[in-house]
Phi, psi and omega in degrees: 000141180247158173094172177234153188228158176274338185213134171234132183238134180228096187253177174058033176071019182303322179302331183293352175271359170273100194277343178226172185296325180295316178298315182295317180296319178297320178299310181297319179294322178294317177299311182299324180299327185258001175269140171288156173305132184086354179293156184250144173241113180255126177225149182236127179225177177300147178298134182297341175300332177298329181277323190260352183276359177090349184296325180292325178292327181272006184058029171263080192276004176058062180307139178245149175231129175252132183235145171233120180257136171227155180308118178079358182221153176211138174246131179233130174247120180256124186244100176107144173222168178292345181267359180297137184263135176246125179266116182298324184286318183266347185061031180254126177260129176273095186272125176275131179237132176225151181236132182229146173236147176235146175231122181051049176068007178247139178301127184255311185208141173234119177280155180303143177291148174237148174251123185244120176290135190217110183279139175266127179250149172257163177298323180294321178296317179294320177300315179296314178300320179295314181300314179300325182271001178086029178238164177229151177282128177243354177188145176226129185226165180260007183189171175288347172279115186292352177278349182262109179284166180298332182263000180293148182297337178270358181292128177226355177226169170243119178248122181242138178249119181244145179238135176288129181278000000 
């Protein structure tokens, strides 16, 4: 990639596909290389409460379902099952993903399940990665709505705003 930018955005837990520290550090260094001084890196990852509340250890992975409704049709993406495995050392969750379609309230099609490795990050890890790459944390939020703090009851993601120094 060529050029420099004022803003780089990494949403929907994309950073969580960097499964080890070398991959994550390379990602941050690449972003910093292409940010102008004062440029922002916005990233969204799983809420750290998912890591620390014990639910991952108990395999209570909090399955999520995303739905899209159209007249007579529905698409459902199920992200996570109670059988998903979490590795304490690597902080990688093996997330099961399945896609289902319904037609006129009847199950129409189920695509084969996939298992996607998904790393859980903490704010401290992201802060360290940012520091190593020459960036600083300028904000931490619990949603893309900046009025929702990380500790707010409506917080369900961790959104961090980093600035290139």
